[in-house]
N, C-alpha and C positions, 0 to 999 in steps of 0.2 A: 405918277407913277415908272416907276425904270421900265421899258422896256429892255433894254437889257436884259431882265428875267424877266421875260415875259415871254410865255409860252410860244407855241408854233408847230400848226401841224401840214404837213405832209402826205399827201397820200395820205397811208397807214400809221403813221410814227405821230407821232404828238412830243416836241423840245420843252425841255422841260423850262429851258433859257436860250437865251443865242449865240453862249460862247461855244464854240466846238475846236476841239485838238487841229491845231494844220496838223496833215501831214510830216511827219516830220525822220528820215532813214539813222535807226540804230547801227550800222553797217553790226551787227554784230549774231547772224545768224551760221547757221554752216550748212551747209545743201540747203540754203530754202526754209528752213526748218523756224519753228519760234522755239524762242524757250525764254526759261524763268524769269531772263532780263523784262524781258515784253510780255508775262504776268505784271511784273511789278513798277514799268515805265506807264506801260497802260492807264491796269487796274486802279494806279493810288491819284490818277486825273480823272478817275471815277468816283472812285470814294471823294476827292475834294470838290467835287460840284458838276463838272464841264457836265455843257447838255448833251454834245456831240461827241467822239472820240471817234475823229477816220487816221486809219492806223499808216503806218510809213508808205514810201514806194515799193507795190510789190511785182517781184516779176511775174508775167504771163506763161514764162519762157526759162530758164536758165543760161542761151547768149540773151536775156533780153537785164538778164540784173549791170546797176548802173559796179555794182561790188560784188568781187567772190560772200563778202557778209552780207547783202540784202536778201529782206524774209518775200521767199514764193513761195505759187498755188499752181505751178506747171505740176504738180502730183498731187495725185489724190494722199498718197505720204499728208502734205503739209498738213490738212482739214481737221482736225484729230487735235492739237495743237494751241489752234488759232478756232474751234471751236467752245475748248476751255475757258481761254481769253474773253470770247466773248460772250458765256453765259453772265459769267462774273460782273465785267460790264454791268450788264443790263441789271441785274440782281441789285443792282446802285442806283437803278428810275435814271440810267444813259444811254445813249443810244450808240452803234458799232457803227461804224463805217470803215469802207477799205482801202484803198487807191491803186487801181488794176493800174500794171508801166513795164512798159516799153526803153529802157535806154535808146535804142538807132547807138545812132554812129558816137553814141557821148559812152559803152558801154566800153568791161572791159580792166577799169582801173583798182587802184589799191582802196585802197575804206584810206580819206584822210588823216588819220593820223598816220598811218603810215607815206605821207606825199599826194592823195591822188592821180599821182601822172597812170597818164596809165599803162598797160601790162601787157609785156612782148610773153609773144610763146613759155618760151625758160621759164619765165615769173611764175606762168600758172592764166593766163592772158588768154586771149580767144579775138573772131574773127567777130568784128560791129560788122551792122549793114544801116542805112540810111535811104532813101532816098536817091541818092548820090552820090557818089567813090570820092564826098567831097569832107574830109579830114574834119574835127573839131579845130582840133589846134592846131597851127600848121608845123609839120614837124611827123606826130602821130600821123600810125598807119593809117590808109583813104579806108576808108569801111565800105566795101560792097554795096552794090546796087539793089535794092530790088528787083527781081525781077516781076511777073505775074504772078507764078510759085509760091511765092516767094512772102510777097503779096497774101494772098491766103489761106500758109500758114498762120503768118501774122493776127490776125479775122480772129481766123479757126483756137487761137489759142487766147486769145481777149476772150473769146468761148467761152472754154474750156474751166480758168479760174476761175469766168463767170458766176458758170454751175459750184463749181470748189463753195465760194463762198457765200450761197448761196445754200449749201446742206451745210457752214461750217454758222450758218444763223443771223453772216451783220442781217444790221438793218437799209444800212447804203451801201453803193457802188460808187465810187466818183474815181472815170476815165481817167488817167493824167495824158491830159497835149499841152502842158505846157516846159515851161522850159528848159528849152534845144533837146526836150527829146523824142524818143521813132514820129509820134503825132503832130507834135508843135513843127520838126523838119518837112515834113511831107505841107505843112498848110506854111511855112514859109518860100516865101523869093527866094530869097537868100541865099539854103542850101535844098531847095531844086529848080537843078533847072532844066528836068525833064520835057517832053515832046510829047510823050504819052496820056493815056486817058486819068494820071497821075498826076500830072503836072502842069504848068503854062495858066490858067484864066483860075480862076478864086475856085468856081466848085471847082475844077479840077482835081485842084487841091485837096481839097471840104471833104473828096471821096471819100477819103481810105477810115476819117472817124466815122460817119458816114455809116461805114459799112459798118464798122467796130459797131458803132452803137447799137445797130437795124439786129445782128451776130448777139449782143447780149441780151439786148428784148427777144429775142429766141426763149431765154433761159430763166431771163432776171423776171421773177411776177411782175405781174404790170401796174401791183397797189404797192411795189416799194418803189422807193425814191431812187430813181438816179443823177448823181452830179457829173458837168466833168466843169474839171481846173485844165484851162489856157493858161501865156502869155498874154495880156493885151496888146503889145508894142514891143518889136524886139531892139526899142530905145537904138536904131540902127535905121537914118535914108534908105531905102530900098526896099524893108521889112516887111515885114503882115505890120499890119496902125491897127489902133484904136476903131473907125471906120470899119473893119473890116473885123473886126471882135462887136462892133455893133449889130452888120448885119449878118451876124454867123450869127448871133442871139438870138433872129428872126428863124434862122431855120434850127437850129439845138428844140428852140420853143415849141416849133413846129410837128418836129419830130420825135417828144414826147420826153426830152431830157427837162427832169423840175428845176435846177437849182446850176447856173455856173458861178463858177470857186476865180476870181478874177484876182490871179496874178498876175509878172511881167519878167521879158530880157531870159538872160539865160540860152539864146541858137547862137548868139557872137559876142567870143572869146571879152573882147577887150570893148562890149558898148558902155558910153557913161549912159548916168541914169541917173537923177536929179535922188540921189538916199537920203530920206527923211523921215521925221512922224509921218503915219500913216498916207502917203507918196505917192500909192498905188488906189486910194481911195474910187479919185473921178471914174480909174475902170469902170465897178463894180456899181458906180454911181448916173454913168451913160447909159451900159447894156441891157443897167436895170428898166431902161425905160423904153428900153423892145417889151413887157409885161413880162421877160422870166425871170425867175428868185436870182436872186447872187449873194455871192457874198466874199466881204473882202480879209485882206491880210497884207501886214508890209510895218512893221513898227509901231504894233498897236500895246501900247506897255500898260495904259490903268483908262478903272469905268468911266471915268467922266468924259476918256475920247472918243471910246467906246460906248456910250452915249448917246451922244454927238453924234454920228457917225448913225445910229439907227434914228432917235429924234426928226432928223435935217430930211429919210429916206434915203443914203448914198449907197445902203444896202439892207438886206434881212439876216443874214445871221455877222458874227465877225468871230476871222479866223484869228485864236492867238495861237503863239508857234512859243521860239524863245523866254517870254515872260512863262510860257504856263512850264520849258525846262528849267527857269529856275524858281518857281510855284508854283506845286502840283496842285494846293489850295488856293488858288488866284477867288475863282469861282466867291467861294465861302468867305475869304477877305473883302471881295468886290462888295457882295450884300450889305455888309452892313456898313460898308459907305452910299448903298443907295440907299442902308434907310430899309429894306426890305425884310422880312421875317423868311427863309426856308428852311429847308430837312436838310440839317446833318445827318449823320451815321450814325445811328442810336450807341455804337462802343465812341463817342468823339462827342457827346453831348453832353459832358462835361470840361469842355473848352469854349462852347458855345457863349 
């Protein structure tokens, strides 16, 4: 029996399969609002049979956007558009998640199609923030080092965004603590040289993430799943390591986090890593040994590849990114390869 097409219960939700759409920025919003593109983009993957769809990195504050085109949940007006999308996704028997994020020192950038470089104020950019005044790329203007008041605002912004996600009807929240964005930049010794209670020791560097989790849990229903995405390694000597990720896994499980989404990198501009099919799967496997559920991502493109990962118990969920951009109906086609008869949309039955 195919494990990829087996169901998984996580608290109050049942995933009809283990296929997850990884959050992927669309850079198509104006002032953080969702629009018809998001409805079609996310909705078509639900029609295509994906078990869980996680909407792109969604800024918890205006200054927390990567680009001016980022999706947002920093004001109540953002809720209605997202709620409409959630309703459609759920009608297809698919669960809807949202990734809450703050870009930190990697904020204030042009959208990738315009080059992706940091915008100055004359170009519509804004002041970035981080654990310290260390820019991500040499030559960029330095981020403002967050003081305790600034850190408290970040935590409050995550909390408020989580409350809006609840009102919008999302089934899952994922906290973005990966890829060099704000929470990851606090975790890594390469970007965090602070000497106060938010820097130095492992316990201090994870403090803001713990505070964000606690704040979100105060408004997010206990029966609703909570995920955290991490970069399991910085791929750079002296940075965040897989050993620290495993240590964090034990702590997050104790805190009530349901799943760790294991990615890597993004905090060091010129980091080198062994880019290839399934190159991040060992991280998911290592963190999973703490007893917490894990998801894996990264150049996973076929049914056989995903099935092997699950059968070998290296992850509990498989996140597909570019493959689902190429093929919104990947699950329907993969089910045929697996020899599994899954439910198709009534409107598409003539093609089954």
